[in-house]
N, C-alpha and C positions, 0 to 999 in steps of 0.2 A: 186624273190627280190620283195619288196614293199617297197619303200624308200621315197616316197612322196605322200600326199594324199590331196585331197580338201574336206573341211568339210563346211557343210551349216551352217547358224545361229541357235543357240540353240532354239530360239523361233518357227523357222519353224519345227525342230525336234520334240519339245514338241506338237505343233499343228497337224501336220500332223500325227505322231504315237502315239497320246493320251497317252504321257509319264507325269510323275510327275518330277516335277523340282524345288528344292529349293536353288539353287547357284546363282551366279551372271550372268548378261547377258553375253553371248559368242556371238560374232559377227561371220559372215563368214570369212573362211581363206582358199583360194585356193591353198597355197603352204605350207603345214604342214610337216617338217621334223621330224625325230625321235628325241625324248627327249622333244618335246612339247606335249600339252595335245589334246586329241582326245575323242570325245564324243562315249559314249558306254552304254550298259545296260549288267548286269551281270545275271548269273543264279539265285544267291540268290535275286536280287532284278531286276526284267525282267520288272517291271513296271515303274522304275525310270531312268531317264537320269543321268549319270554320266560323268565325265571327268576326266581321268587318264593319267598319263606321259606315252608316247608312246616308251617304251624301258623297258623291266622287270629290276627291281633292284633286285638282289638275296638278300634272307634274310640276308646272311653272308656278304654282301658287308660293307664296313667300313663307307660309306656315302650314302646319299638319292640322289645322283646325278647319273644318268647312266654313265657307262663306254662304251665308244664307242670300245673298244678294244674287249668287249664281244658280240658286234653285237646281243644284244637281241631284236632287234625291230622286228625281223621275227624268227619264228620257224619252221624248216623244218618238214613235216609232218612224213617224214620216221625214224626221230630221236625222235620223242615225247615219245615213251616209254622205250627208252634205255637212255635218258638224264637226269642227276641229277637234272637238273634245272625244266624241264618240266614235268616229270613223276608225281611228287608229286601234280600237279595242275589238272592232268587229272581226269575227272569225278567230280571235286570238284570246280574248278575256272575257269569257262568256260564265255566267253564275246561274245557280238557281237559289232564291230566297225562300228559306223555309217559315212559314207561318201558320197560324190558325185561322188566319182572317184579316181582314182590314177595315177601316172605319171611312164613312163617306157621308156627308151631310145634304140632306134634302131640304131645300129652302120655301118658305111660303111665299116669299118674295125674292126669286131668284136674280133679279135685276139689281137689287139693292144687297141682296146677300143678308136678308132678315129672316126671322124665326126658323132657324135651322133645327132639323131634327136629325140626329146622328143615328146612323144604321151600321149595323155589323153585317159583313158580306163575307161568305166563305163558300169553299166548295162543297157542294152537296153530298153526303154518304162518304166523306172521307176525313181522316184524323187531320190532315194537313192541307193547306192552301199553298200550291206553289207558284212562285212568280219568276218570270225570265227577267234576267238583268244582267249588266255588265259590271266589270270591276277594274280598278286601277291601283297602283301603289305609289304614294308618294315617298321620296326620300329625302331626309334631312342632310344637306349637303356638308354640314358641320360636324354631326354626330354619327351619320350613316344610318340612323334610325329609319326603318320601313313602316309606313302606315297604311295599311290597305283599306279601301274604301270602295263602297258600291253604289249602283243605281238601279230602280225598278225601271223597265220599260212600259209605257202606256200606249194604249190604242183609242180609237173612236169607240165609244159605249155600244153595247148591245141594247135592245130596248129597255130592259129591266134596268140595267145601269144608267141609261139615259135619263128615265124617270127619276132616280135618286140622285144622280149628279148632275142636277139641272142648271147648273151654272155653266158648265164647261163641255159636259158630255163626253167623259173619258172613262177608261177602266185600265187596270193593271192587265199585262198580257199573261194569263194564267197557262200553265202547264199541266200535264196529266203524266204519269210514270212513263208513259210511251214517247210523249213529245220531248220530254226532258231529255231523253237518250239522244234524240236528235239535236237539241239546242246544245248539248255538251260535246257532241261528235265531233273531234277535232280533225277527223279525216275527211269530213264534208265541206265543200265550199260553203261561203256565208249565203249565197243564193239558195242553198237548199235548206240551211238551217233557218233562214228568214220566214220560210213558209209556216213554221209553228206560230208565228206570231200574228195571229188572227183571233178577233173577237169570238168568245165561247158562245155557244146558244144560251138563252135565258134559263133553261132547265139544268144546266150546268152549275148553277149557283143557287144559294138561298140567302134571303135577308131578312134582318130581324131590326125593328126600331127598337133603341135602347134610350132609356132616360138619361143616362149619364155614362160617358165614356170613362172607364176605368173603375167602375163600380163592380167589385169582385163578387158579391152575392148575385147580382143580375147576371153577369157574365157566366157564372157557373150553371145557372139555370139553364143558360142557352147552349153552352160548350161545357159539359161535365169534364172535369179534369181526369185523366188518366194516370 
């Protein structure tokens, strides 16, 4: 699972990744839950920073508000090609979600999910932690308003993540600058692009126990702001 992420300021993303952006200023947010907006680039506009609602809103939804009952903020890699929601997006609507990391809870009692200790997990030696995703656009049939939304793809956990996410053993599909190019390459068939959706080795990541998710001082001591 991936249910909370930290995102850097929009101006930092634009500067460091050399992206175009024509929207409003977006500050950093170290505790972003599903249904809020997250920064990303899409396969159709890889050079442009955009912000989409995190939780895919299906085209058939009655409103442009994510439905928590559907849990569409994550998409299991094992179900991508069989799902009526995800399959139409494959090879067409790929995206890369740009974060500084995400949070996962390690439970002292994983069966009853008690005594959880939050961890911040991020890519080692990298300003950003990139996550593979898919996106969709919901259209308001009365007003014509378009609401873009996205999901983060999840995989079976590597040993490090399995020890932390000890209830379900999942992890996001992490991307490097090199594998991003493959995931976003619209000239490649999905069978080739899917090959980048593999668990990374433990050494790709670093994990920190945190006392409280969203504590600014603690976060800055772990991830100095640029």
